[in-house]
C-alpha positions as CSV (number, residue, x, y, z in Angstrom):
1,X,60.6,155.6,108.3
2,X,58.7,153.0,110.3
3,X,59.5,152.5,114.0
4,X,59.9,148.6,114.9
5,X,60.2,147.3,118.5
6,X,63.5,145.8,117.2
7,X,64.8,149.3,117.1
8,X,64.6,149.5,120.7
9,X,65.2,145.7,121.7
10,X,67.9,145.5,124.6
11,X,69.1,142.3,122.7
12,X,70.5,144.3,119.8
13,X,73.4,145.9,121.6
14,X,76.0,143.7,119.8
15,X,79.2,145.7,119.2
16,X,77.9,148.7,118.0
17,X,79.3,151.0,120.8
18,X,82.9,151.9,121.0
19,X,82.4,154.5,123.8
20,X,79.5,153.7,126.4
21,X,76.3,155.7,125.5
22,X,74.8,158.3,127.8
23,X,71.2,157.3,127.0
24,X,69.6,154.0,126.1
25,X,66.1,153.6,124.5
26,X,64.0,150.5,124.8
27,X,60.7,149.3,124.0
28,X,59.2,146.3,125.9
29,X,56.4,144.1,125.2
30,X,54.7,143.7,128.7
31,X,51.2,144.2,129.4
32,X,51.5,147.5,131.5
33,X,54.4,148.8,129.2
34,X,51.9,150.0,126.8
35,X,53.3,151.6,123.4
36,X,56.3,153.5,124.7
37,X,59.9,153.7,124.2
38,X,61.7,154.0,127.6
39,X,64.8,156.7,127.8
40,X,67.5,155.6,130.5
41,X,70.0,158.2,131.3
42,X,73.4,157.5,132.4
43,X,73.8,158.3,136.2
44,X,76.6,156.0,137.4
45,X,79.2,153.5,136.6
46,X,80.5,150.7,138.6
47,X,83.3,148.3,138.5
48,X,81.9,144.8,137.9
49,X,83.1,143.5,141.5
50,X,81.3,146.3,143.0
51,X,77.9,145.1,142.0
52,X,76.1,141.9,142.5
53,X,75.6,140.4,139.0
54,X,72.3,138.8,139.8
55,X,70.3,141.4,142.1
56,X,72.4,144.4,140.0
57,X,72.8,146.2,143.5
58,X,75.7,147.2,145.6
59,X,76.4,146.3,148.9
60,X,74.9,149.6,150.3
61,X,71.7,149.1,147.8
62,X,70.8,145.6,149.2
63,X,67.4,145.6,150.7
64,X,66.3,148.6,148.6
65,X,63.9,148.7,145.5
66,X,64.7,149.7,142.3
67,X,62.6,152.8,142.6
68,X,64.2,153.4,146.0
69,X,67.6,153.3,144.2
70,X,66.8,155.2,141.4
71,X,65.4,158.2,143.6
72,X,68.6,158.2,145.4
73,X,70.2,159.8,142.2
74,X,67.5,162.3,141.7
75,X,68.6,164.6,144.5
76,X,72.2,164.7,143.4
77,X,71.2,165.7,140.1
78,X,68.9,168.5,141.0
79,X,71.7,169.8,143.5
80,X,74.5,169.5,140.8
81,X,76.6,167.1,143.1
82,X,77.3,165.1,140.1
83,X,79.8,165.9,137.2
84,X,78.7,169.0,135.5
85,X,78.8,167.3,132.0
86,X,76.4,164.9,133.0
87,X,74.0,167.8,134.2
88,X,74.4,169.4,131.0
89,X,73.7,166.2,129.2
90,X,70.6,165.5,131.1
91,X,69.1,168.8,130.6
92,X,69.9,168.8,126.9
93,X,68.2,165.6,126.5
94,X,65.1,166.6,128.1
95,X,65.0,170.1,126.6
96,X,65.1,168.3,123.0
97,X,62.8,165.7,124.0
């Protein structure tokens, strides 16, 4: 089966999900994106009124870069301070990848 970029296009969500997915996969056309599929793992969920719809940041995250925000989740996962089910899912994803 041939994999096409549309298989990983973020605009193709539609209504295919009944429950929020634990992982999402995207492929981008950017010059520095190369020919990769990028896997994103769910680490948090927020109420719409708790995150700025334009900046995609909470009040606590304002002034931080996306990389700084992402790095803030890593210690929680490594120390197992998040829900145990999430850690198991992350380990399973990376052990099969």
